C-alpha positions in Angstrom: 82.6 101.4 88.8 81.8 101.1 92.5 78.5 99.6 93.5 78.1 102.4 95.9 78.7 105.4 93.6 75.0 106.1 93.4 74.3 105.5 97.1 71.9 108.2 98.3 73.7 108.4 101.6 76.9 106.8 102.8 76.5 105.2 106.2 78.6 103.1 108.5 76.8 100.1 107.1 77.7 101.1 103.6 81.4 101.4 104.6 81.3 97.9 106.1 79.8 96.5 102.9 82.5 98.3 100.8 85.1 96.4 102.8 83.3 93.1 102.4 83.1 93.8 98.6 86.8 94.9 98.5 85.8 98.4 97.2 88.1 101.1 98.4 86.8 104.0 100.5 87.8 107.6 99.6 88.0 110.1 102.5 89.1 113.7 102.6 89.0 116.5 105.2 86.9 119.6 104.8 86.2 122.5 107.2 83.9 124.9 105.3 80.7 124.9 103.2 82.1 125.7 99.8 84.8 123.0 99.6 82.6 120.4 101.4 80.0 121.0 98.7 82.5 120.3 96.0 83.7 117.2 97.7 80.2 115.9 98.1 79.2 116.5 94.5 82.4 114.9 93.4 81.4 111.6 95.1 83.7 111.5 98.1 82.6 108.7 100.5 83.6 110.2 103.9 84.4 113.8 104.9 86.5 114.2 108.0 86.0 117.5 109.8 89.5 117.2 111.2 91.3 118.9 114.0 93.8 119.6 111.3 91.7 122.7 110.9 93.9 123.9 113.8 96.8 123.9 111.3 95.4 124.7 107.9 92.6 127.1 108.9 94.0 128.7 112.0 97.7 128.6 111.5 98.7 126.7 114.7 101.7 124.5 114.7 99.8 121.5 116.2 96.3 120.2 116.4 96.1 120.8 120.2 94.8 124.4 120.4 91.5 123.9 118.5 88.5 123.9 120.8 85.3 121.9 120.9 83.3 125.1 120.0 85.5 125.7 117.0 85.2 122.0 115.8 81.4 122.3 116.1 81.5 125.6 114.0 83.5 123.9 111.2 81.2 120.8 111.4 78.1 122.9 111.1 79.5 124.5 107.9 80.3 121.2 106.4 76.9 119.6 107.3 75.0 122.4 105.5 76.8 121.5 102.3 76.6 117.7 102.3 73.8 115.4 101.0 75.6 112.1 100.4 78.9 111.7 102.3 79.3 110.4 105.8 80.6 113.2 108.0 83.0 112.4 110.8 84.2 115.0 113.3 87.4 114.8 115.3 87.0 115.1 119.1 89.6 117.8 119.9 92.4 117.4 122.4 91.1 117.6 126.0 87.5 116.8 125.2 87.6 113.0 125.8 90.9 111.8 127.3 90.8 110.6 130.9 87.2 111.5 131.6 84.4 109.4 130.0 81.7 111.7 131.2 83.3 114.7 129.5 83.9 112.5 126.4 80.2 111.7 126.1 79.2 115.3 126.7 81.6 116.4 124.0 80.4 113.8 121.5 76.7 114.7 122.2 77.4 118.4 121.6 79.0 117.6 118.3 76.1 115.4 117.1 73.3 117.7 118.4 74.8 121.1 117.5 76.4 120.2 114.1 74.2 117.4 112.7 77.3 115.3 111.9 77.1 111.5 111.7 80.0 110.3 113.8 83.1 111.3 115.8 86.7 110.2 115.7 89.1 109.7 118.7 92.8 109.0 118.9 94.1 106.1 120.9 93.5 102.6 121.9 93.1 101.0 125.4 93.9 104.3 127.1 90.6 105.8 125.8 88.6 102.5 126.0 86.2 103.8 128.7 85.5 107.0 126.8 84.8 105.2 123.5 82.5 102.7 125.2 80.5 105.4 126.8 80.1 107.4 123.6 79.1 104.3 121.6 76.6 103.2 124.4 74.8 106.5 123.7 74.3 105.5 120.1 77.0 107.7 118.6 79.3 106.0 116.0 83.0 106.3 116.7 85.9 106.0 114.3 89.2 105.0 115.9 92.6 106.4 115.1 95.9 104.5 115.7 99.6 104.8 114.8 100.7 108.4 114.6 98.3 110.3 116.8 99.0 114.1 116.3 97.3 115.0 119.6 100.1 113.1 121.3 102.9 115.0 119.5 104.5 116.3 122.7 104.5 112.8 124.2 106.5 111.3 121.3 108.2 114.5 120.2 108.2 113.6 116.5 105.9 113.0 113.6 108.1 110.0 112.4 106.7 106.6 111.5 105.1 104.7 114.4 105.1 101.0 115.3 108.3 100.1 113.6 109.4 98.2 116.7 107.9 94.9 117.7 106.4 96.0 121.0 104.6 99.0 119.6 103.4 97.0 116.6 101.9 94.4 118.9 100.2 97.1 121.0 98.7 98.6 117.8 97.3 95.3 116.7 95.8 94.7 120.1 94.3 98.2 120.2 92.8 97.7 116.7 91.1 94.5 117.8 90.0 96.2 121.0 88.4 99.2 119.1 86.5 96.8 116.9 85.4 94.7 119.9 84.0 97.7 121.8 82.1 98.9 118.7 84.1 101.3 116.5 82.8 101.3 112.9 86.2 102.0 111.3 89.8 102.9 112.3 92.3 105.3 110.8 95.9 103.9 110.6 98.4 106.8 110.3 102.0 106.6 109.3 102.8 103.0 110.1 104.6 100.4 108.1 102.6 99.1 105.1 103.1 95.5 106.2 101.6 96.2 109.6 98.6 98.0 108.2 98.0 95.1 105.9 98.1 92.7 108.8 95.7 94.9 110.9 93.3 95.3 107.9 93.1 91.6 107.4 92.5 90.9 111.1 89.5 93.3 111.3 85.9 93.1 110.1 85.6 96.9 110.2 87.2 99.1 107.6 90.7 100.6 107.9 91.5 104.0 106.5 95.1 104.7 105.8 97.2 107.8 105.7 100.9 107.0 105.1 100.0 103.4 105.8 100.4 101.8 102.4 97.9 100.6 99.9 96.5 97.6 101.6 94.0 99.5 103.9 90.4 99.5 103.0 90.5 103.2 102.2 92.6 106.3 102.1 92.4 109.8 103.7 94.4 113.0 103.0 94.1 116.6 104.3 92.4 118.4 101.4 94.6 121.5 101.6 97.7 119.3 101.3 96.5 117.3 98.3 95.3 120.4 96.5 98.7 122.1 97.0 97.3 125.0 99.0 99.7 124.3 101.9 103.4 124.4 101.4 106.4 123.2 103.3 104.8 119.8 104.2 106.1 117.1 102.0 105.8 113.6 103.6 106.4 110.6 101.4 102.7 109.6 101.5 101.4 112.9 100.2 100.4 113.2 96.5 99.6 116.7 95.4 96.9 116.6 92.7 97.1 120.4 92.1 99.3 123.4 92.9 96.6 125.8 94.0 99.0 127.9 96.1 100.8 128.9 92.9 97.6 129.2 90.8 95.8 131.4 93.4 98.9 133.6 93.8 99.1 134.1 90.1 95.4 135.0 89.9 95.8 137.5 92.7 98.8 139.1 91.0 96.8 139.4 87.7 93.9 141.0 89.6 96.2 143.5 91.3 97.7 144.4 87.9 94.3 144.8 86.2 93.0 147.0 89.0 96.1 149.3 88.9 96.0 149.4 85.2 92.3 150.5 85.2 91.6 147.3 83.2 89.2 146.0 85.8 86.4 146.5 85.7 86.0 147.1 81.9 82.9 148.4 80.2 81.2 144.9 80.1 81.8 144.5 83.9 79.8 147.6 85.1 76.2 148.8 85.1 
């Protein structure tokens, strides 16, 4: 059993200690009060209020359309539910790239208006100034390298990143850079397992993998994917622990049948 299972509150310091003790970090996304409450009571270490809400909550094809106001709304809902987990909020597209002043203002809004504990930003040296400015204000930052969904139109594909030598070398340099400027952890998404192992061993801060093999310090999945609520998304790295889409649909069908058959409500279900 993990030394940190009974921790009253997971902090960035706790995550660093988990890496040092070789204890894996479990991270999932959440966007609303009810599911965040379940995750927290179940003992999840980190909850990511991801910009993937753009896809699974709003139905967009990419993460790009979600706004800062919408991210703050989702983060507020999660914060109300959580007593133990560390809550990290994605800085949405356009809120931090290219303008460090805007980046700081965005991060401050998230922290002040939601009560979350940290923010996450995609990229390496190209967002160095923004990350430095956010951290200088005392706001913890989680990095994100490899496949960066906010850059989908730049690359044009969600395929595995950093398979070629040049891109792999840049990723390793960016990981060390993010650690050097003060990030407390870094997500490694959809990169070769051998590369994520090398990066993980080169860093003092924890790595969180998604499609990056089993040698990272922790793992993250989108909650709606691992619960089987979403359909049509079947990457190799995704393990579905439930098939809630089918279960929910069957429950709704039974409800409709019971209502139409005048079986619901029965005598015990009325006043």
